[in-house]
N, C-alpha and C positions, 0 to 999 in steps of 0.2 A: 576376560571380565575386566580385566584390568586395563586393557586396551579400549574398552567399551567405555569405562569410566572416565578414561583420559580425552575419549574423543567429545562426550559430552561436556566436560569441563572445558575443553577448547571452545565450544561454541559461544557467541556472544553478539557482535553486530550483526553478522550475518543471520543470524536466527531472530533478532529483532527486527531486521530488514523483512524478513520471510513473513514474520507475525502481523507486521504494518500492512504488508501487501495483500495478505489473505484475507481480504474484507470485502465489500460490494463487488470489487473487480473480479474476483473470484467466484464467492458465492452466489452472487446474482450475474453478472456479465457472463462469465465462462459457460455456465449451466445454461442460460438463456440462448446462449450462440449455438450450442449442441441441440438444443431442443427446437430452434427456430430452423436452422439453417445445416444441421448435420456434421458429419465428420469434416467437410470442408474447411469448417472453421479453426481446424487444428493449424492451418497454414499460417493465418493472420497472428495466431496467438504465439506460435513459435518464431514467426518473423520479429514481430514487436519485442520478444524476449532476446532474442540475439542481437538484433540493432541497438536496443538501448543500453545492452551490457556494459559497453566501454565507458559511459557517463556515470554510472555507479561506482566501477571499478575504479575510477579515476580517483574517486572521494576517499577510497580506502589507500590507494597507491601513495596519493599525495601528502596524507597524514601522516602515514607509516616513514615516510622518508624525511619528511621537513619537522615533525613533531609538531604542525601546526594544523588548526581545523581548516577545512575548505574554505569556510567564511573568511578567517584570516588570510588565505591564498587571495580571496577576491580583493582585498582591500590592499594586499602587497602587490598585486597587478595593476590595479586602478581603484580609485575611491568611488568612480561611477559603477564599477562592478557590484560594490557592497551597497551603494544607494539602491540600485536596480533591483537587488536581492532583497533589500529591506521592503521595498514596494511588494514584491511577491510575497514576503511574509505577513504582511499587514493584509493582503486578500485572504490569505489563509486563515489568519486569525479570527476573521468575520465570517467565514463561510463552511472551511473543513470539518473542523470540531463540531459546530453546529449541525451539520449535515450527519456526521457518522454518531454522534449521541443520538438524534433523532432517530435514525434508521434502528439503532442497537435498542431504543427504549421501546420503538413500536414492536419490534420483534419480540422482545421479552413480553409484552401483553398479549401477543398472539400467540406465542409458544404455551404459555402458561395460563391462557385463559383469565387474563385479569382485566377484563373490560371495564371494570369499574373505575380503573385509574388513567388517569391523562399522561399524555406523553411529557409534560413540561414536569409534571411530579416525579415520574421516573427518571428523568433526565437529571433532575435534582438530586435524586438518591444517587445516581451512578457519578455524578461530578465531584460530591462529597465523598463517596466510596475511593474513586480513583484518586482524587487529590490527596487525600489521606495517604493512601498507598503509596504514591510516589514522592510525598512529602518524608513519611516515615521510615518505608521501606529501601527508598531511594535507587540506583541502579541493580544493586545485589538482588533485591527482591524482582524487580521486573524482569530480571536475566533468568533467574532461577524458576518462577511461575511462569514465564511463556516456553521453557523446556518442556514443562508439563502438559501446557494446554496443546502446542503444536504435535507433541508425540500422540495424544489422545485424539486429534484431528486426522492424523495421519493414518492411524489405524482405523478409524470409523470410515473414511475416504476409501483405504486400501480393500477393507471388507466389502464395502459397497459395492465398488467399480470390479472387482471379482465377480459378485452375484449378478450385476446385470449383465457383464458380458457373458456369463454361465446361462444366463437366462435368454440370451437372445435379443435383437431388437424388437421393439414394441409392433404390434400389426398395424399396419398402415391403413387409414380409412380408403374406400374405394374411389373417393373423388379428390383425393389429395394431392395438391401441387405445388412443389417446391418454391418457397418464395424466391424473388430475386434479389441477388446482393446489390446489384447495381443500378438500381432506382434510388430516388432520395432517401427513403426511410432505410434502405439497407447500406447505404453508404453512409448516413449518420451514424447506424448502430455501428458499424466497423470501425469507424473513428473513433468514437466512445470508447469500444473494447481496446483496441490498439492504443489510445491515448492513456489510457487508467492500467496497462498491461506492461510489467508487474505492478508500477505505480507511477507516477508523475515524477519528472525527471528533477525537479528542485530537490526530491527528497535525497539526493545524494550526498546532499551537507549533513543530513540527519546520520547516516552511516558514518561519517567521518566524526562526528561529535561523539557517538556511541563508542567509536575505536578508541579515542582519547579517555574516556571513561573508565572503560574495562581496563586499560594499561595502567590508570592511577589506583585501581581497585587491586588489580594483580601486582603492583610495584614493579613489572617488568615488560618490556615490549617485545612482541614476536617479531621475528623475521619478516621483510617483505613477503617472501615466498609463503610463510605460515598465514600470516594475514589475507591474503589473498586467498588462499585455500579455503581457510575459514568462510570468507564472504561466498566464495565460490558455491559452497555445499548449501548455503542458506539461498542463493539465486537458484540453483538448480533445483532445490525443492518447490519454490514457488511456482517455475515453470512447472514441473512434474503435476503438482496439486491442480494448477488450472487445468492441467490436460485431464486430468480425473473428474473434475466437475464437468467438463465438455463431455467426457464420454457417457457420464449419468444422465446427463440431460439428453444427448443424442439417441442413446438408447432405449431411454424409457419415455420420451415426449416426441420426438422428431416423427412426423407423418401421421400423429393422432388427432391433430386439428384442436388439442386441447388448448384451452383460453388460457394465456400466460397474463398475470397480472402485471400493468404498468408500473404499480407500486413497488419498490425495492423491500418494503416491509412483508407485504403479501405473498411477493414471490419467494423470498426466502422461506417463509412457512411453508410454500408448496415444495421446495427442496426438501426441507426436513421431512414432510410426508412421503417423498420418494425414498429417501432412507429407510423409512418406516416399513414401508410396503416391501421391499426387498432384504430387510434384516428381520422384520417381524414387529407386530405391536408392542411387544415386550421391550423393544429397544428404544421406543419413543423418548423417554424420558433421557436415556445416555445421548441420543442423538440431539435432541432438543438443547441439552447442556453442551455439546460441543458446538454445536452452531451459535449459540449465544455467546460461549467462550470467546469462539473466533472473531465475534465483532465488538466483545468487550476488549479482547487485548488489542485489537485493532485502535479503538479509542485510547487505550491508556500508553499504546507506542506512540499516535500520534500526539496527544496530549504531552507526552515527554518530551519528545523531538522539537515541537514548536516551541515550549518553554525553554530549551536546550541553545535553540538557534535565536531564540528573542535575547536572551542573557547574554550570548555571545555578541550579538550585533550592539547591544546596549554598551557592552565593555568596549569594544572596539571605535564605537563613534564617542565614548565620553574622553574628554579632556586629559584625565588623570590615567585611564585605563586600570585602576586599582580598586576594585569593586569586590564586596564580598559575595561570591559566587552563589555560595549555599543560600545565602539570604535571599537573594535576588530570584535565584531558581523559585525558592518557596514562593514568594510573594507573585510572580509570574504564574504560577500553577494554579493559584487562585483567582487571581485576577482574569485569567484564561477561561477558567471554571463561571465565573461571574458575567463577563462579556457573552460568552457563548449561552448561556442560560438565558440572559436577557434576548438574545438573538432568536433563540426558540421560543422565548415566551410572546415576544411582541410581533415576530414576524413569521410566526408558523404557517400561515395562509399563503405566506409569500417564499418559503422554504425552497420551491422548485426554481425559482428565479435566481434565488441567492447561491445555488448548486451550478446553475446553469452559467453564472460569473464566473466561480472559481473553475470550472469545466473550460470556459471560455478563455480564461487568462492562463491556466494550464497549457492548455494546447498551443496558443499562439506564443508564449515565451519559452517553451520546449526546445526547441533547436537553437535559441540564444545561449540557455543555460548550457547546452550540450557543448556549444562552441566555447563559452566561458571557460569549462572545466578543461578543454582541449588545449587552450593557450595556458592554463595555468600548470598543467602536468607535462607542458612540453617547455615550461619556462627556463630561466637560469637557475631556480631554486632547486631543480632537480637534477643529480648527477646524470651523465650520459648511460652509465650502465644501468640506471632506475627507470629511464625513460620508457613509454611503452615501444615495444617493437612493430615494426612496419605493417605486419597482418592485423595488430590491433587498431592500428592508425587508418588503415585502408577500411577497416569496419567501422571506424568513427566517423570518417567522412561520408560512408554510404548510410549511417544512421542520421547525421545532420541533413542530408538530402531527403532522406524517407521522412523524418520529423517535419523539415520545413515544407515539403508537398502537402502532407495532411493538414498542416498548421494553415496555409495559405487557402486550400481548397475548403477547410471548415469555416475560415474567415469569411470566404466567399459566400458561401450558403447562409451564414448568420447575417451578413449584411445585406443580402438580397432579401431577406424575410422583415 
């Protein structure tokens, strides 16, 4: 029991990473991948998680060894690195949070049959609640609450996955024909799945900032080995949960010709119905709360991370570099809420275009961020004994090639249209 308590206590940045990643990429994309294409989609999910791993690991490694955030590392390497990352953060500021809060608000309305409420109103309530929790509760509340949320989700997923496997695959319809992955629709879906699995590469700096915050809170810094072990637990958890969602989609929907909603909100509601069918109608409230909590925690972690990134950038670009970080963090939390509420309110009809812009930027810059992280972690700031070993470097170059190929192909498809 003492070992279990110590294990939960050690969890931090890796758990926040898992909570942030297990959003629409898992709840929607992984389930839909299994439902549309079957078990074959386990290959791209595993491939994406393996090949992207070094870029996130480098954020933890750099921060643990140098005591600096990854964003400080960008500036130390070149001011152009920092300015480039600042541009990416600006795009995220006006798109990612608005999209996440929109999906979470719509899911809340659908799950609990609150059709009289509008998405902007629910988003306003969520912005107020999450902003207050982040400002008052700070990092400590964020970490503790996510331990509970992720634990509940893991149990719900484990039970449901076991039940659907025990029940066997759904009966395929007589005229079922497996859709092709290698036409334009299939390739675009594959790019979306792998691009957001487990999450976008620029989130590597988020883990770095959470690491610094946890060490401040605990007044002691773990060894590099311990820090990487904690992150690896969270990273493996995101990969396992993605496979759970894929299994549920494949075993219950693949081959049934069930019409799958193109809307992330409606499809997430369909996923909750799947859980209920296999566990029992008595579990609907439990599963609905778990699904909503999943998206709620993604909103909370992304909101916290973008605020931390923004404050770090402001500090580094400031001439004095002496700012009240707690005050700035609180102000940026409120500012992000206000900006993204405005985006939801005024551009709700064009939200898909804003999300498409965020997707476009994330795909195109992914290999560049990966390369930047590689240059930083192999630079002079890192002692030779702490630099990544050859197998990890080989995996890194493979990841850069992988991301470059998909980014160029995605760019080509988009420009052709």
